[in-house]
C-alpha positions as a Markdown table, in Angstrom:
| # | Residue | x | y | z |
|---|---|---|---|---|
| 1 | Met | -0.1 | 0.2 | -0.1 |
| 2 | Pro | 1.4 | 3.4 | -1.1 |
| 3 | Met | 2.1 | 6.0 | 1.7 |
| 4 | His | -0.4 | 8.9 | 2.1 |
| 5 | Glu | 0.9 | 12.0 | 0.2 |
| 6 | Lys | 0.5 | 14.2 | 3.1 |
| 7 | Ile | 2.8 | 12.5 | 5.3 |
| 8 | Ala | 5.0 | 10.4 | 2.9 |
| 9 | Arg | 8.0 | 12.6 | 2.9 |
| 10 | Tyr | 8.3 | 12.3 | 6.8 |
| 11 | Phe | 8.7 | 8.3 | 6.4 |
| 12 | Glu | 11.1 | 8.3 | 3.4 |
| 13 | Gly | 13.8 | 5.7 | 4.3 |
| 14 | Lys | 12.0 | 5.1 | 7.6 |
| 15 | Glu | 9.0 | 3.1 | 6.0 |
| 16 | Gln | 9.0 | 0.8 | 9.2 |
| 17 | Phe | 7.6 | 3.8 | 11.2 |
| 18 | Tyr | 4.8 | 4.7 | 8.8 |
| 19 | Pro | 1.3 | 4.4 | 10.6 |
| 20 | Ala | 0.2 | 1.4 | 8.6 |
| 21 | Ala | -1.6 | -0.2 | 11.5 |
| 22 | Leu | -3.8 | 2.9 | 12.0 |
| 23 | Glu | -4.6 | 3.3 | 8.4 |
| 24 | Ala | -5.6 | -0.4 | 7.9 |
| 25 | Lys | -7.5 | -0.8 | 11.2 |
| 26 | Tyr | -9.0 | 2.6 | 11.8 |
| 27 | Ser | -9.4 | 4.1 | 8.5 |
| 28 | Arg | -12.0 | 6.6 | 9.4 |
| 29 | Ile | -9.8 | 8.2 | 12.1 |
| 30 | Phe | -6.7 | 8.1 | 9.7 |
| 31 | Asn | -8.5 | 10.0 | 7.1 |
| 32 | Arg | -9.7 | 12.5 | 9.6 |
| 33 | Ile | -6.2 | 13.2 | 10.7 |
| 34 | Met | -5.1 | 13.5 | 7.0 |
| 35 | Asp | -8.1 | 16.1 | 6.5 |
| 36 | Leu | -6.9 | 18.1 | 9.5 |
| 37 | Trp | -3.0 | 17.8 | 8.8 |
| 38 | Glu | -1.0 | 21.0 | 9.4 |
| 39 | Met | -4.2 | 22.6 | 11.1 |
| 40 | Glu | -4.4 | 23.7 | 14.7 |
| 41 | Glu | -7.7 | 21.8 | 15.0 |
| 42 | Leu | -5.7 | 18.6 | 14.6 |
| 43 | Glu | -4.0 | 19.0 | 18.0 |
| 44 | Glu | -7.4 | 18.9 | 19.8 |
| 45 | Tyr | -8.3 | 16.0 | 17.8 |
| 46 | Phe | -5.2 | 14.1 | 18.8 |
| 47 | Ser | -6.0 | 15.1 | 22.5 |
| 48 | Glu | -9.4 | 13.5 | 22.1 |
| 49 | Leu | -8.1 | 10.4 | 20.8 |
| 50 | Met | -5.4 | 9.9 | 23.6 |
| 51 | Val | -7.7 | 11.0 | 26.4 |
| 52 | Asp | -11.0 | 9.4 | 27.0 |
| 53 | Lys | -12.9 | 12.4 | 28.5 |
| 54 | Arg | -16.2 | 10.8 | 28.4 |
| 55 | Gly | -15.1 | 7.5 | 29.9 |
| 56 | Gly | -16.0 | 4.0 | 28.7 |
| 57 | Arg | -14.1 | 3.9 | 25.5 |
| 58 | Gln | -12.3 | 0.9 | 24.5 |
| 59 | Gly | -8.6 | 1.5 | 24.2 |
| 60 | Phe | -6.6 | 1.3 | 20.9 |
| 61 | Pro | -4.4 | -1.7 | 20.2 |
| 62 | Pro | -0.8 | -0.9 | 21.1 |
| 63 | Asp | 0.4 | -0.6 | 17.4 |
| 64 | Val | -2.3 | 1.8 | 16.6 |
| 65 | Leu | -1.8 | 3.8 | 19.8 |
| 66 | Asn | 1.9 | 4.0 | 18.8 |
| 67 | Asp | 0.9 | 5.4 | 15.3 |
| 68 | Ile | -1.2 | 7.8 | 16.8 |
| 69 | Leu | 1.7 | 9.1 | 19.1 |
| 70 | Thr | 4.0 | 9.2 | 16.1 |
| 71 | Leu | 1.9 | 11.2 | 14.0 |
| 72 | Ser | 1.0 | 13.6 | 17.0 |
| 73 | Arg | 4.8 | 14.2 | 17.7 |
| 74 | Ile | 5.4 | 14.9 | 13.9 |
| 75 | His | 2.5 | 17.3 | 13.7 |
| 76 | Gly | 3.4 | 19.0 | 17.0 |
| 77 | Arg | 7.0 | 19.5 | 15.6 |
| 78 | Ile | 5.4 | 21.0 | 12.3 |
| 79 | Leu | 3.3 | 23.5 | 14.3 |
| 80 | Glu | 6.4 | 24.5 | 16.6 |
| 81 | Leu | 8.4 | 25.4 | 13.3 |
| 82 | Lys | 5.4 | 27.3 | 12.0 |
| 83 | Ala | 4.8 | 29.2 | 15.0 |
| 84 | Pro | 5.8 | 32.9 | 15.2 |
| 85 | Lys | 8.7 | 33.6 | 17.8 |
| 86 | Arg | 7.4 | 34.8 | 21.0 |
| 87 | Asp | 8.3 | 38.3 | 22.5 |
| 88 | Asp | 6.8 | 38.0 | 25.9 |
| 89 | Asp | 8.5 | 36.5 | 29.0 |
| 90 | Asp | 5.7 | 34.2 | 30.1 |
| 91 | Pro | 6.6 | 30.6 | 29.0 |
| 92 | Trp | 3.3 | 29.1 | 30.4 |
| 93 | Ala | 1.3 | 31.0 | 27.8 |
| 94 | Ser | 2.5 | 28.8 | 25.0 |
| 95 | Asp | -0.4 | 27.0 | 23.7 |
| 96 | Ile | 1.7 | 25.1 | 21.1 |
| 97 | Ala | 3.9 | 23.7 | 23.8 |
| 98 | Arg | 1.0 | 22.8 | 25.9 |
| 99 | Arg | -0.6 | 20.8 | 23.0 |
| 100 | Ser | 2.6 | 19.3 | 22.0 |
| 101 | Leu | 3.1 | 18.0 | 25.4 |
| 102 | Gln | -0.3 | 16.5 | 25.5 |
| 103 | Ala | 1.2 | 13.9 | 23.1 |
| 104 | Glu | 3.9 | 13.0 | 25.7 |
| 105 | Gln | 1.1 | 12.7 | 28.4 |
| 106 | Ile | 2.7 | 15.5 | 30.3 |
| 107 | Glu | 1.0 | 18.6 | 31.7 |
| 108 | Phe | 2.4 | 22.1 | 30.6 |
| 109 | Asn | 3.2 | 23.4 | 34.1 |
| 110 | Val | 5.8 | 23.4 | 36.7 |
| 111 | Lys | 5.1 | 20.1 | 37.9 |
| 112 | Gly | 5.0 | 18.8 | 34.4 |
| 113 | Phe | 8.4 | 20.0 | 33.8 |
| 114 | Glu | 9.8 | 18.2 | 37.0 |
| 115 | Arg | 7.9 | 15.1 | 35.7 |
| 116 | Ala | 9.6 | 15.2 | 32.3 |
| 117 | Ile | 13.1 | 15.4 | 34.1 |
| 118 | Gln | 12.1 | 12.6 | 36.4 |
| 119 | Val | 11.2 | 10.2 | 33.7 |
| 120 | Gly | 13.9 | 11.3 | 31.3 |
| 121 | Asn | 11.7 | 12.4 | 28.6 |
| 122 | Glu | 14.2 | 14.4 | 26.5 |
| 123 | Arg | 11.6 | 15.5 | 24.0 |
| 124 | Ala | 9.4 | 16.9 | 26.7 |
| 125 | Val | 12.2 | 18.9 | 28.2 |
| 126 | Lys | 13.2 | 20.3 | 25.0 |
| 127 | Leu | 9.5 | 21.5 | 24.5 |
| 128 | Phe | 9.5 | 23.3 | 27.8 |
| 129 | Leu | 12.8 | 25.0 | 27.2 |
| 130 | Lys | 11.7 | 26.0 | 23.8 |
| 131 | Ala | 8.7 | 27.6 | 25.2 |
| 132 | Gly | 10.9 | 29.7 | 27.5 |
| 133 | Val | 11.1 | 27.8 | 30.8 |
| 134 | Lys | 14.4 | 28.7 | 32.5 |
| 135 | Pro | 16.9 | 25.9 | 32.9 |
| 136 | Asn | 18.3 | 27.4 | 36.1 |
| 137 | Glu | 15.1 | 28.2 | 38.0 |
| 138 | Lys | 15.2 | 26.8 | 41.4 |
| 139 | Asp | 12.3 | 25.0 | 43.1 |
| 140 | Ala | 11.1 | 25.4 | 46.7 |
| 141 | Ser | 13.9 | 23.0 | 47.9 |
| 142 | Gly | 16.5 | 25.1 | 46.1 |
| 143 | Ser | 17.1 | 22.4 | 43.6 |
| 144 | Thr | 17.7 | 23.1 | 39.8 |
| 145 | Pro | 16.6 | 21.0 | 36.9 |
| 146 | Leu | 20.3 | 20.0 | 36.3 |
| 147 | Leu | 20.7 | 19.1 | 39.9 |
| 148 | Arg | 17.5 | 16.8 | 39.6 |
| 149 | Ala | 18.7 | 15.2 | 36.4 |
| 150 | Ala | 22.1 | 14.4 | 37.9 |
| 151 | Ala | 20.7 | 12.9 | 41.0 |
| 152 | Leu | 18.3 | 10.8 | 38.9 |
| 153 | Asn | 20.9 | 9.7 | 36.3 |
| 154 | Arg | 18.9 | 11.2 | 33.3 |
| 155 | Thr | 21.9 | 11.7 | 31.2 |
| 156 | Ser | 20.3 | 12.7 | 27.8 |
| 157 | Val | 18.1 | 15.2 | 29.8 |
| 158 | Ala | 21.2 | 16.6 | 31.5 |
| 159 | Ala | 22.8 | 17.1 | 28.1 |
| 160 | Val | 20.0 | 19.0 | 26.9 |
| 161 | Leu | 19.9 | 21.2 | 30.0 |
| 162 | Ile | 23.5 | 21.9 | 29.6 |
| 163 | Gly | 23.1 | 22.8 | 25.9 |
| 164 | Ala | 20.4 | 25.2 | 27.1 |
| 165 | Lys | 23.0 | 27.1 | 29.4 |
| 166 | Ala | 22.1 | 25.3 | 32.8 |
| 167 | Asp | 24.6 | 26.2 | 35.3 |
| 168 | Ile | 26.8 | 23.2 | 35.4 |
| 169 | Asn | 28.4 | 24.2 | 38.7 |
| 170 | Val | 25.3 | 25.3 | 40.6 |
| 171 | His | 25.1 | 24.5 | 44.3 |
| 172 | Asp | 22.1 | 23.3 | 46.2 |
| 173 | Pro | 21.3 | 24.6 | 49.6 |
| 174 | Gln | 23.8 | 22.2 | 51.2 |
| 175 | Gly | 26.4 | 23.1 | 48.7 |
| 176 | Phe | 26.4 | 20.1 | 46.5 |
| 177 | Thr | 26.9 | 20.4 | 42.8 |
| 178 | Pro | 25.4 | 18.1 | 40.0 |
| 179 | Leu | 28.8 | 16.4 | 40.1 |
| 180 | His | 28.6 | 15.8 | 43.6 |
| 181 | Trp | 25.2 | 14.0 | 43.2 |
| 182 | Ala | 26.5 | 11.9 | 40.2 |
| 183 | Ala | 29.5 | 10.8 | 42.2 |
| 184 | Phe | 27.6 | 10.1 | 45.4 |
| 185 | Lys | 25.1 | 7.9 | 43.4 |
| 186 | Gly | 27.8 | 6.1 | 41.4 |
| 187 | Phe | 26.6 | 7.2 | 37.9 |
| 188 | Pro | 29.8 | 6.9 | 35.4 |
| 189 | Glu | 28.0 | 8.3 | 32.4 |
| 190 | Met | 26.6 | 11.2 | 34.2 |
| 191 | Thr | 29.9 | 11.8 | 35.9 |
| 192 | Lys | 31.7 | 11.8 | 32.6 |
| 193 | Leu | 29.2 | 14.0 | 31.0 |
| 194 | Leu | 29.5 | 16.7 | 33.7 |
| 195 | Val | 33.1 | 16.6 | 33.7 |
| 196 | Glu | 33.6 | 16.9 | 30.0 |
| 197 | Arg | 31.3 | 19.8 | 30.0 |
| 198 | Gly | 33.2 | 21.7 | 32.5 |
| 199 | Ala | 32.1 | 20.7 | 36.1 |
| 200 | Asp | 34.6 | 21.5 | 38.8 |
| 201 | Val | 36.0 | 18.3 | 40.0 |
| 202 | Asn | 37.1 | 19.8 | 43.2 |
| 203 | Ala | 34.0 | 21.7 | 44.0 |
| 204 | Lys | 33.3 | 21.8 | 47.9 |
| 205 | Ser | 30.0 | 21.6 | 49.7 |
| 206 | Asn | 29.1 | 23.5 | 52.9 |
| 207 | Met | 30.9 | 20.8 | 54.8 |
| 208 | Gly | 33.9 | 20.9 | 52.5 |
| 209 | Leu | 33.1 | 17.6 | 50.8 |
| 210 | Thr | 34.2 | 17.2 | 47.2 |
| 211 | Pro | 32.8 | 14.9 | 44.4 |
| 212 | Ile | 35.6 | 12.3 | 45.1 |
| 213 | Met | 34.6 | 12.2 | 48.9 |
| 214 | Gln | 31.1 | 11.5 | 47.8 |
| 215 | Ala | 32.0 | 8.7 | 45.5 |
| 216 | Thr | 34.2 | 7.3 | 48.3 |
| 217 | Met | 31.4 | 7.1 | 50.9 |
| 218 | Trp | 29.6 | 4.5 | 48.9 |
| 219 | Gly | 32.8 | 2.7 | 47.5 |
| 220 | His | 32.4 | 3.8 | 43.9 |
| 221 | Asp | 35.9 | 3.1 | 42.9 |
| 222 | Arg | 35.4 | 3.4 | 39.1 |
| 223 | Ile | 34.1 | 7.1 | 39.8 |
| 224 | Val | 37.1 | 7.7 | 42.2 |
| 225 | Ser | 39.6 | 6.4 | 39.7 |
| 226 | Tyr | 38.0 | 8.6 | 36.9 |
| 227 | Leu | 38.0 | 11.8 | 39.0 |
| 228 | Leu | 41.6 | 11.2 | 39.8 |
| 229 | Ser | 42.4 | 10.9 | 36.1 |
| 230 | Lys | 40.7 | 14.3 | 35.5 |
| 231 | Gly | 42.6 | 16.2 | 38.1 |
| 232 | Ala | 40.8 | 15.8 | 41.3 |
| 233 | Pro | 43.4 | 16.2 | 44.1 |
| 234 | Ala | 43.8 | 12.8 | 46.1 |
| 235 | Asn | 44.4 | 14.7 | 49.4 |
| 236 | Glu | 41.9 | 17.4 | 49.5 |
| 237 | Thr | 40.3 | 17.9 | 53.0 |
| 238 | Asp | 36.9 | 18.6 | 54.4 |
| 239 | Asn | 36.0 | 20.9 | 57.0 |
| 240 | Asp | 37.2 | 18.5 | 59.6 |
| 241 | Gly | 40.7 | 17.9 | 58.0 |
| 242 | Leu | 39.6 | 14.5 | 56.6 |
| 243 | Thr | 40.6 | 13.2 | 53.2 |
| 244 | Ala | 38.9 | 10.7 | 51.0 |
| 245 | Leu | 41.4 | 8.1 | 52.1 |
| 246 | His | 40.3 | 8.6 | 55.8 |
| 247 | Thr | 36.8 | 7.7 | 54.8 |
| 248 | Ala | 37.7 | 4.8 | 52.5 |
| 249 | Val | 39.8 | 3.2 | 55.2 |
| 250 | Ser | 37.3 | 3.7 | 57.9 |
| 251 | Asp | 34.4 | 2.3 | 55.9 |
| 252 | Gly | 36.3 | -0.7 | 54.5 |
| 253 | His | 36.3 | 0.2 | 50.9 |
| 254 | Val | 39.2 | -1.7 | 49.6 |
| 255 | Lys | 39.0 | -0.9 | 46.0 |
| 256 | Val | 38.6 | 2.8 | 46.8 |
| 257 | Val | 41.6 | 2.6 | 49.0 |
| 258 | Lys | 43.7 | 1.1 | 46.1 |
| 259 | Ala | 42.4 | 3.7 | 43.7 |
| 260 | Leu | 43.3 | 6.6 | 45.9 |
| 261 | Met | 46.8 | 5.3 | 46.8 |
| 262 | Ala | 47.4 | 4.9 | 43.0 |
| 263 | Gly | 46.3 | 8.4 | 42.6 |
| 264 | Gly | 48.8 | 9.8 | 45.4 |
| 265 | Ala | 46.7 | 9.6 | 48.6 |
| 266 | Asp | 48.7 | 10.1 | 51.8 |
| 267 | Pro | 48.2 | 7.4 | 54.3 |
| 268 | Asn | 49.8 | 9.8 | 56.9 |
| 269 | Ala | 47.6 | 12.7 | 56.3 |
| 270 | Lys | 46.6 | 14.2 | 59.7 |
| 271 | Ser | 42.9 | 15.4 | 60.2 |
| 272 | Ala | 42.1 | 18.3 | 62.5 |
| 273 | Lys | 42.2 | 15.8 | 65.4 |
| 274 | Gly | 45.5 | 14.4 | 64.3 |
| 275 | Leu | 44.1 | 11.2 | 63.0 |
| 276 | Thr | 45.5 | 9.4 | 59.9 |
| 277 | Pro | 44.2 | 6.7 | 57.6 |
| 278 | Ala | 47.2 | 4.4 | 58.7 |
| 279 | Ala | 46.2 | 4.7 | 62.2 |
| 280 | Ile | 42.6 | 4.1 | 61.3 |
| 281 | Ala | 43.8 | 1.0 | 59.2 |
| 282 | Gln | 45.8 | -0.4 | 62.4 |
| 283 | Lys | 42.7 | 0.0 | 64.5 |
| 284 | Lys | 40.2 | -1.7 | 62.0 |
| 285 | Asn | 43.0 | -4.5 | 61.4 |
| 286 | Asn | 41.6 | -5.1 | 57.8 |
| 287 | Pro | 44.4 | -7.1 | 56.1 |
| 288 | Glu | 43.6 | -6.1 | 52.6 |
| 289 | Ile | 43.6 | -2.4 | 53.4 |
| 290 | Leu | 46.7 | -2.6 | 55.5 |
| 291 | Ala | 48.4 | -4.1 | 52.4 |
| 292 | Ala | 47.0 | -1.6 | 49.9 |
| 293 | Leu | 48.3 | 1.2 | 52.2 |
| 294 | Ser | 51.8 | -0.4 | 52.2 |
| 295 | Ala | 51.7 | -1.6 | 48.7 |
| 296 | Gln | 53.2 | 1.5 | 47.1 |
| 297 | Pro | 54.5 | 4.9 | 48.2 |
| 298 | Ser | 52.2 | 7.9 | 48.2 |
| 299 | Ala | 52.9 | 11.0 | 46.3 |
| 300 | Ala | 53.9 | 12.6 | 49.7 |
| 301 | Asp | 56.4 | 10.0 | 50.3 |
| 302 | Lys | 58.1 | 10.2 | 46.7 |
């Protein structure tokens, strides 16, 4: 069956995505969509198809619903490109964005934006940003969209936000940056993205904690090694004079201890109270950690 002339160009070379199921099984609906194609009224029709406002309607088969969503997204993009540029400062007044987001089943409001980030809906986030939603706007808790994306490991969304000029080194009320959260949660790809886009590998929280210290707390040795390779200092101290090695030894993270030692951590570094990683290791009496601390000289001993 040949493709409909109104939409054929959108599926050239991608014939497998053509809405054949919708056309074959629900020809009346398909023809109605074609009649309204590139008209504002079609957005409302898509909304009616996807949301049963009266109740009791039998749902579409999965393949048909997928076809409807595909056409809705294409049509929403067409209207976006045709829409005149906005001069006002109210992003929530955009009817085009509101209708386009209906196809993503996301409300066009603050909570909808937060939801789009939470579920990792890259397209929806782009629609919000295109409508003028500010990428550095803080919520009631003092968190920004990028901070939330980093903490949830939504890498593609984080990339979109950074591309929209989101502050990559923004601090939350506790002083943590997106990189702090990525390191703390143990997200390698998110950590790499943030570092490659310019995140400060030695940013400090209100308590003086660095991303490498955050990664150490939960034994994320891969993150620790990566941050060290990108210039994070192994012997940085927090507000109590503790280094990442103090924490790694105390918590028994053998792989992290080895990574830190390979990066030049000092087992004899003293905290504000005069405590050293070596002394902690002796007290804990963990053979693997004791061996790791003595396996090679630290940078301070060279």
